[in-house]
C-alpha positions in Angstrom: -79.9 -62.7 108.9 -81.9 -63.0 106.1 -84.9 -64.0 108.0 -84.3 -61.4 110.5 -83.7 -58.7 107.8 -87.5 -59.7 106.4 -88.7 -58.7 110.1 -87.4 -55.2 110.0 -89.2 -52.7 111.0 -89.6 -49.5 108.2 -86.9 -47.2 110.3 -84.6 -50.5 110.3 -84.7 -50.9 106.7 -84.2 -47.4 106.1 -80.7 -47.6 108.0 -80.0 -50.8 106.0 -80.0 -49.5 102.6 -77.8 -46.1 103.9 -75.8 -49.1 105.6 -74.9 -50.3 101.9 -74.8 -47.3 100.5 -71.7 -46.4 102.7 -70.5 -50.0 101.4 -70.5 -48.7 98.1 -68.5 -45.2 99.2 -65.7 -47.9 99.9 -65.7 -49.9 97.0 -65.6 -46.5 95.1 -62.7 -45.3 97.5 -60.7 -48.3 97.2 -61.6 -49.6 93.4 -61.9 -46.1 91.1 -58.3 -45.1 90.0 -57.6 -41.6 88.9 -56.2 -42.8 85.4 -59.1 -45.1 84.4 -63.2 -44.7 83.5 -65.4 -46.0 86.0 -69.2 -46.8 84.7 -72.7 -46.2 86.9 -75.4 -47.7 84.6 -78.5 -46.8 86.4 -77.5 -43.9 87.9 -80.5 -42.0 89.4 -79.4 -39.0 90.3 -76.1 -39.3 90.1 -75.3 -39.7 94.0 -72.2 -42.1 93.1 -71.4 -41.1 89.5 -70.2 -37.5 91.2 -68.2 -39.5 93.7 -66.4 -41.7 91.2 -65.6 -38.6 89.1 -63.2 -37.4 91.8 -61.9 -40.5 91.8 -61.9 -41.6 88.7 -60.2 -40.3 85.3 -63.7 -39.9 83.8 -67.0 -41.5 84.5 -70.0 -42.6 81.8 -73.1 -42.4 84.0 -76.3 -44.2 82.2 -79.9 -43.5 82.7 -82.9 -43.4 80.4 -85.1 -41.0 82.4 -83.9 -37.4 80.8 -85.8 -36.0 84.1 -83.5 -37.0 86.6 -79.6 -36.4 85.1 -77.6 -33.3 85.8 -79.2 -33.3 89.6 -77.0 -33.5 92.5 -78.4 -36.3 95.0 -78.9 -35.0 98.4 -80.1 -38.3 100.1 -78.0 -38.6 102.3 -76.1 -34.9 102.2 -72.7 -36.2 102.2 -69.7 -33.5 100.9 -67.8 -36.4 99.3 -70.8 -37.7 97.3 -72.0 -34.4 95.8 -68.6 -32.7 95.2 -68.8 -28.9 93.7 -66.6 -28.2 90.3 -66.3 -32.0 89.2 -66.3 -31.9 85.5 -65.1 -35.5 84.0 -69.4 -36.9 84.4 -70.5 -38.0 81.3 -74.6 -38.8 81.5 -75.5 -40.4 78.4 -80.1 -40.3 78.2 -80.5 -44.2 77.5 -80.9 -47.6 78.4 -78.4 -50.2 78.8 -79.0 -54.0 78.2 -77.6 -56.9 76.1 -78.5 -56.0 72.8 -79.7 -52.3 70.9 -83.2 -52.1 71.1 -86.0 -49.8 71.9 -87.7 -50.5 75.2 -90.8 -49.0 77.2 -89.5 -47.0 80.1 -91.6 -46.9 83.2 -91.9 -44.3 85.8 -93.5 -44.8 89.2 -94.6 -42.9 92.0 -91.3 -43.9 93.6 -88.6 -42.9 91.1 -86.0 -45.4 92.4 -88.0 -47.9 90.9 -88.4 -46.6 87.2 -87.2 -49.6 85.4 -86.7 -50.6 81.1 -87.5 -54.2 83.1 -90.3 -53.6 85.1 -92.2 -56.7 84.0 -89.2 -58.5 85.6 -89.0 -57.2 89.7 -92.2 -58.1 91.8 -92.4 -54.8 93.7 -94.1 -52.7 90.0 -97.4 -53.9 91.3 -97.0 -52.2 94.2 -96.7 -48.6 92.6 -98.9 -46.3 90.9 -97.4 -46.1 87.8 -97.0 -42.3 86.0 -96.0 -43.0 82.6 -94.5 -44.7 80.0 -91.8 -43.5 77.3 -89.9 -45.7 74.4 -86.4 -45.5 74.7 -83.1 -46.2 73.3 -81.1 -49.4 75.0 -77.3 -49.9 73.9 -74.4 -52.3 74.9 -71.9 -51.3 77.1 -69.6 -53.7 74.5 -70.3 -50.9 71.8 -70.0 -47.7 73.7 -66.6 -48.0 75.9 -63.4 -47.9 74.6 -61.2 -47.9 77.4 -59.6 -49.2 80.4 -62.6 -49.5 83.6 -61.4 -49.7 87.0 -65.5 -49.9 88.3 -68.6 -50.9 86.9 -71.7 -50.2 89.0 -74.9 -51.8 87.6 -78.4 -51.0 89.0 -81.6 -51.6 86.9 -84.7 -52.8 88.8 -84.6 -56.1 87.0 -82.3 -55.4 83.9 -79.0 -55.9 85.6 -78.1 -59.3 83.9 -78.8 -58.5 80.8 -76.2 -55.3 81.1 -73.5 -57.7 82.3 -74.6 -60.2 79.5 -73.8 -57.1 77.3 -70.5 -56.1 78.8 -68.5 -59.7 78.5 -65.9 -57.5 76.5 -65.2 -54.5 77.9 -65.5 -56.8 81.4 -62.8 -59.5 80.1 -60.6 -56.6 78.6 -60.5 -54.6 81.5 -61.4 -57.1 84.9 -62.8 -53.9 86.4 -64.6 -54.1 90.2 -68.4 -54.6 90.0 -71.3 -54.2 91.8 -74.2 -55.1 90.9 -77.8 -55.5 92.2 -79.4 -58.7 92.3 -83.1 -58.8 93.3 -84.1 -62.6 93.3 -82.4 -65.8 93.8 -83.1 -66.7 90.2 -81.7 -63.6 88.9 -78.7 -64.2 91.8 -78.0 -67.7 90.5 -77.5 -66.5 86.5 -75.7 -63.5 87.4 -73.0 -65.6 90.3 -73.2 -68.0 87.2 -72.0 -65.4 84.4 -69.2 -63.8 86.6 -67.6 -66.9 87.7 -67.2 -67.7 83.9 -65.7 -64.7 83.8 -62.9 -65.8 86.3 -64.8 -63.0 89.4 -65.0 -64.4 93.0 -68.3 -62.8 94.2 -69.6 -61.7 97.6 -73.2 -60.9 99.0 -72.8 -57.0 100.6 -74.1 -56.3 103.6 -71.8 -59.8 105.3 -68.7 -60.1 106.3 -66.1 -60.4 102.4 -64.4 -63.6 103.2 -64.9 -67.0 100.9 -66.7 -66.4 98.0 -70.4 -67.1 97.8 -72.1 -69.7 95.3 -75.4 -69.4 97.2 -78.1 -67.4 95.4 -80.5 -68.0 98.5 -79.4 -65.1 100.6 -80.8 -62.1 100.7 -78.5 -59.3 99.7 -79.5 -56.0 98.0 -76.2 -56.2 95.4 -73.2 -58.8 94.9 -69.8 -57.4 94.7 -67.8 -59.0 92.0 -63.7 -58.8 91.8 -61.3 -60.9 88.9 -59.7 -63.5 90.7 -56.0 -61.9 89.9 -57.0 -58.5 91.0 -54.1 -57.0 93.2 -56.9 -54.6 94.9 -59.0 -57.4 95.9 -57.8 -58.0 99.9 -57.5 -54.0 100.4 -61.4 -53.7 99.3 -62.4 -56.6 101.0 -60.3 -55.6 104.4 -62.2 -52.0 104.1 -65.3 -53.3 104.2 -65.0 -56.0 106.7 -64.0 -52.8 109.0 -67.1 -51.3 108.3 -69.0 -54.0 109.4 -67.8 -54.9 112.1 -67.8 -51.2 112.9 -71.1 -50.3 112.1 -73.3 -52.3 114.6 -75.8 -50.3 117.0 -73.7 -47.5 115.5 -75.9 -44.4 114.0 -75.7 -42.7 110.7 -73.9 -40.0 111.5 -70.9 -42.5 113.0 -70.8 -44.3 110.3 -70.5 -41.3 107.7 -67.8 -40.3 109.7 -65.7 -43.5 109.6 -66.1 -43.7 105.9 -65.6 -40.2 105.3 -62.2 -41.0 106.8 -61.4 -43.2 104.6 -61.3 -41.0 101.9 -58.5 -39.3 100.9 -58.3 -36.5 98.3 
């Protein structure tokens, strides 16, 4: 399946990324708690931050770019990800990592690849650099005080560092975690760290059956659930239902399936 994905057309790749977004929607729906905090690190335009806000007590959304915060993302333009009247999402304009420091934030012609860690992912060489600036980087362990239900991390190369700077809050709250992992070595270290914190890990995009130890599977994101989390079976069952439903379905059909799962 990984080999087949390498041969995808651009249209097929676009569908794949939207497919993964729907899986993340399912995780938000099944993992967020109205009485707990959700965290979105690398929130970009806030597609998931706003949606988390409808499902959580409050949301802390981090991004080092002031140019893209406080915008309602309309890709895809889904009513449940762009809610009107959500007031419990706090956007924090800084980077997140494994220690407090000042780093250089690079902006590219494709803003979805903007990163503090541009030297650590290969795609940067294919992009046009627009600007660089110095930004403050913080640790989640020093920023968050409360019970967390969901932690989403998407930082284009810095995801392991974010986890390393959040081991205290992860241990205390045992949140469901969605984390990007861009290379086999990166996936290996992330899986190793999460396993050490008593988490099982699954590659998103495949049927979530047995937890994985295979860092060579090319997946956009990893899903991690604590071994004692009572939500595990429900979350995995809904992901698997969607994956079994989705082959050969068009985008609108997948969107309708996810919409029917969401109850406000």
